[in-house]
One Martini backbone bead per residue (centre of mass of N, CA, C, O) as a GRO file, in nm:
protein
   83
    1UNK     BB    1  -1.679  -1.986   2.545
    2UNK     BB    2  -1.532  -2.125   2.304
    3UNK     BB    3  -1.540  -2.337   2.064
    4UNK     BB    4  -1.432  -2.643   2.026
    5UNK     BB    5  -1.217  -2.824   1.867
    6UNK     BB    6  -1.132  -3.082   1.696
    7UNK     BB    7  -0.904  -3.315   1.786
    8UNK     BB    8  -0.826  -3.421   1.507
    9UNK     BB    9  -0.771  -3.142   1.384
   10UNK     BB   10  -0.549  -3.049   1.574
   11UNK     BB   11  -0.359  -3.307   1.491
   12UNK     BB   12  -0.408  -3.400   1.186
   13UNK     BB   13  -0.616  -3.645   1.194
   14UNK     BB   14  -0.791  -3.914   1.158
   15UNK     BB   15  -1.045  -4.107   1.295
   16UNK     BB   16  -0.860  -4.380   1.206
   17UNK     BB   17  -0.623  -4.343   1.372
   18UNK     BB   18  -0.354  -4.443   1.512
   19UNK     BB   19  -0.165  -4.431   1.788
   20UNK     BB   20   0.095  -4.365   1.631
   21UNK     BB   21  -0.016  -4.121   1.472
   22UNK     BB   22  -0.092  -3.954   1.718
   23UNK     BB   23   0.188  -3.940   1.847
   24UNK     BB   24   0.337  -3.812   1.608
   25UNK     BB   25   0.164  -3.555   1.590
   26UNK     BB   26   0.212  -3.453   1.874
   27UNK     BB   27   0.521  -3.426   1.868
   28UNK     BB   28   0.537  -3.229   1.635
   29UNK     BB   29   0.354  -3.004   1.763
   30UNK     BB   30   0.498  -2.970   2.036
   31UNK     BB   31   0.760  -2.865   1.914
   32UNK     BB   32   0.647  -2.628   1.743
   33UNK     BB   33   0.458  -2.499   2.009
   34UNK     BB   34   0.653  -2.455   2.218
   35UNK     BB   35   0.712  -2.189   2.420
   36UNK     BB   36   1.036  -2.217   2.441
   37UNK     BB   37   1.051  -2.195   2.102
   38UNK     BB   38   0.963  -1.898   2.128
   39UNK     BB   39   0.917  -1.593   2.099
   40UNK     BB   40   0.809  -1.370   2.325
   41UNK     BB   41   0.557  -1.262   2.143
   42UNK     BB   42   0.447  -1.590   2.113
   43UNK     BB   43   0.402  -1.743   2.388
   44UNK     BB   44   0.104  -1.715   2.458
   45UNK     BB   45  -0.005  -1.848   2.204
   46UNK     BB   46   0.161  -2.115   2.229
   47UNK     BB   47   0.041  -2.203   2.499
   48UNK     BB   48  -0.248  -2.244   2.397
   49UNK     BB   49  -0.181  -2.442   2.172
   50UNK     BB   50  -0.041  -2.654   2.352
   51UNK     BB   51  -0.289  -2.717   2.529
   52UNK     BB   52  -0.468  -2.815   2.298
   53UNK     BB   53  -0.284  -3.048   2.208
   54UNK     BB   54  -0.270  -3.195   2.484
   55UNK     BB   55  -0.574  -3.248   2.513
   56UNK     BB   56  -0.609  -3.414   2.258
   57UNK     BB   57  -0.404  -3.635   2.336
   58UNK     BB   58  -0.528  -3.728   2.603
   59UNK     BB   59  -0.783  -3.841   2.465
   60UNK     BB   60  -0.673  -4.005   2.204
   61UNK     BB   61  -0.466  -4.198   2.376
   62UNK     BB   62  -0.728  -4.293   2.520
   63UNK     BB   63  -0.949  -4.533   2.454
   64UNK     BB   64  -1.189  -4.442   2.636
   65UNK     BB   65  -1.193  -4.137   2.570
   66UNK     BB   66  -1.219  -4.176   2.267
   67UNK     BB   67  -1.489  -4.321   2.267
   68UNK     BB   68  -1.646  -4.091   2.404
   69UNK     BB   69  -1.579  -3.875   2.195
   70UNK     BB   70  -1.696  -4.022   1.946
   71UNK     BB   71  -1.988  -4.039   2.072
   72UNK     BB   72  -2.014  -3.726   2.240
   73UNK     BB   73  -1.775  -3.560   2.250
   74UNK     BB   74  -1.695  -3.321   2.473
   75UNK     BB   75  -1.910  -3.417   2.680
   76UNK     BB   76  -1.789  -3.703   2.737
   77UNK     BB   77  -1.508  -3.595   2.863
   78UNK     BB   78  -1.607  -3.396   3.081
   79UNK     BB   79  -1.724  -3.608   3.273
   80UNK     BB   80  -1.449  -3.746   3.344
   81UNK     BB   81  -1.319  -3.481   3.470
   82UNK     BB   82  -1.566  -3.412   3.685
   83UNK     BB   83  -1.624  -3.721   3.811
   0.00000   0.00000   0.00000
């Protein structure tokens, strides 16, 4: 599997972004890349991008998951999903 991108980079926010900034960035990107808003030839790509954006938001919008991500990176949040 390819190396995952930084969740902050995906949403285009800084590491010290507020919850409101994270939510605003997610909403903007979710609208832009939603598969239903794309032409048929770009839907598959948009679906992958949308999943990536949603995963980043799921982690960064939850204070505990965000703390684990900040401390351990992707490995920290993978443990919470698998355990």
